[in-house]
C-alpha positions in Angstrom: 2.3 11.2 -12.1 5.8 10.4 -13.4 6.9 14.1 -13.4 5.5 14.6 -9.9 7.4 11.6 -8.6 10.7 12.7 -10.3 10.4 16.3 -9.2 9.3 15.5 -5.7 12.1 13.0 -5.1 14.8 15.1 -6.7 13.8 18.1 -4.5 14.1 15.9 -1.4 17.5 14.7 -2.4 18.7 18.2 -3.2 17.2 19.7 0.0 18.9 17.1 2.2 22.1 17.4 0.3 22.3 21.2 0.5 21.1 21.7 4.1 23.8 20.7 6.6 21.2 20.5 9.4 19.7 17.5 7.6 22.9 15.5 7.5 21.6 13.0 10.1 21.0 9.3 9.8 17.2 9.7 9.3 17.6 12.1 6.4 20.4 10.0 5.0 18.0 7.1 4.7 15.3 9.4 3.4 17.5 10.7 0.6 18.4 7.1 -0.3 14.7 6.1 -0.3 14.0 9.0 -2.7 16.8 7.9 -5.0 15.4 4.3 -5.0 11.9 5.6 -5.7 13.3 7.4 -8.7 14.9 4.2 -9.9 11.7 2.1 -9.3 9.5 4.4 -11.4 12.2 5.0 -14.0 12.5 1.3 -14.8 8.9 0.9 -16.0 7.1 4.2 -16.7 9.3 5.7 -19.5 9.0 2.5 -21.6 5.2 2.4 -20.8 4.7 6.0 -21.9 6.6 5.3 -25.2 4.5 2.2 -25.8 1.3 4.2 -25.2 2.4 7.0 -27.5 3.4 4.6 -30.3 0.4 2.4 -29.7 2.8 -0.6 -29.7 2.2 -2.7 -26.6 4.9 -5.2 -27.2 8.2 -5.6 -25.4 11.1 -7.9 -26.3 11.8 -10.8 -24.0 15.3 -9.4 -23.2 13.8 -6.0 -22.4 11.1 -7.6 -20.3 13.7 -9.5 -18.3 15.9 -6.5 -17.8 13.0 -4.3 -16.7 11.7 -7.0 -14.4 15.2 -7.5 -12.9 15.7 -3.8 -12.1 12.1 -3.3 -10.9 12.4 -6.2 -8.5 15.9 -5.2 -7.3 14.8 -1.6 -6.6 11.5 -2.7 -5.1 13.3 -5.0 -2.6 15.9 -2.3 -1.9 13.0 0.0 -1.0 11.9 -2.6 1.6 15.3 -3.0 3.0 15.8 0.7 3.3 12.5 1.0 5.1 13.7 -1.7 7.5 16.9 0.3 8.1 14.8 3.4 8.7 12.7 1.5 11.2 15.8 0.5 13.1 17.0 4.1 13.1 13.7 5.2 14.6 13.9 2.3 17.1 17.3 3.4 18.3 16.2 7.1 18.5 13.2 6.2 20.6 14.5 3.4 22.8 18.1 4.7 23.2 18.0 8.4 22.8 21.1 9.1 24.9 23.2 6.7 22.9 21.6 7.4 19.5 24.5 9.4 18.1 27.0 6.7 19.2 25.0 3.8 17.8 23.8 5.5 14.5 27.2 6.8 13.4 28.0 7.5 9.7 29.8 4.2 9.4 26.8 2.1 10.6 24.4 4.1 8.4 26.6 3.5 5.3 26.9 -0.2 6.3 23.1 -0.5 6.6 22.6 1.0 3.1 25.3 -1.2 1.7 23.9 -4.3 3.3 20.5 -3.3 1.9 21.9 -3.2 -1.6 23.9 -6.5 -1.1 20.9 -8.3 0.4 18.6 -7.3 -2.4 21.1 -8.4 -5.1 21.7 -11.8 -3.4 18.0 -12.4 -2.5 16.7 -11.4 -5.9 17.9 -14.5 -7.6 16.1 -16.8 -5.2 12.7 -15.0 -5.1 10.1 -13.4 -7.2 10.6 -15.1 -10.5 7.6 -17.4 -10.1 5.2 -14.6 -10.1 6.5 -13.0 -13.3 7.3 -16.2 -15.1 4.1 -18.1 -14.4 1.5 -19.0 -16.9 -0.7 -16.1 -18.2 -3.7 -18.4 -17.9 -3.5 -18.3 -14.1 -3.6 -14.5 -13.8 -6.1 -11.8 -14.7 -4.3 -9.4 -17.0 -6.5 -6.4 -15.9 -6.0 -7.1 -12.2 -2.2 -7.5 -12.8 -2.0 -4.3 -14.7 -3.8 -2.3 -12.0 -1.8 -3.8 -9.2 1.5 -3.2 -11.1 0.6 0.4 -11.8 -0.3 1.0 -8.2 3.0 -0.5 -7.0 5.2 0.9 -9.7 3.8 4.4 -10.0 1.6 5.4 -7.1 3.9 4.2 -4.3 7.0 6.1 -5.4 4.9 9.2 -6.1 3.4 9.2 -2.6 6.6 8.3 -0.6 8.0 11.9 -0.8 4.8 13.2 0.6 4.4 10.6 3.3 8.0 10.5 4.5 9.3 14.1 4.1 7.0 16.8 2.9 5.0 16.7 6.1 8.3 17.3 8.0 9.0 21.0 8.9 12.8 20.5 8.6 12.4 19.4 5.0 9.9 22.2 4.3 12.4 24.7 5.6 15.3 23.1 3.6 13.1 23.2 0.4 12.3 26.9 1.0 16.1 27.7 1.4 16.9 25.7 -1.7 14.2 27.5 -3.7 15.4 30.9 -2.4 19.0 30.0 -3.2 18.0 28.9 -6.7 15.9 32.0 -7.4 18.4 34.5 -6.0 21.3 33.0 -8.1 19.4 33.6 -11.3 
């Protein structure tokens, strides 16, 4: 699942980067979402895989805090980017004639920057209670399953949900693959 997520998200980033027809606000946000999904899954899964292989299921307190910090930051950033994408689609549907004026590159960059800044500033005020609460109040099995669903399955499915059903992305991926194969 980790490899599928990494390969899927990298392909989307590369396809959007190499195809100039996809240099629009919607695809700008999608490539940022793919990058964030790579970050989300890479904060937890590699360490988890190492722990499983070594049969050592312990993590230091400092490593746990760092992993929790980055996981929450990237998770919140995912939500803010989805909000920016929703605004982009709102403008495209409700103001189609003014879309290119409203959703200019400066605003798109500002929305992504504000997403990053909002997440960093909101992180310190939220979320700590869930992760720092007593283990007696939580079921470890339910928490593990819920964490795996959020940390692994969601970033794996996002490329399929948001882009791989899109014919423009499919065409860009075909061009990217042909370009890669022909250059070898």
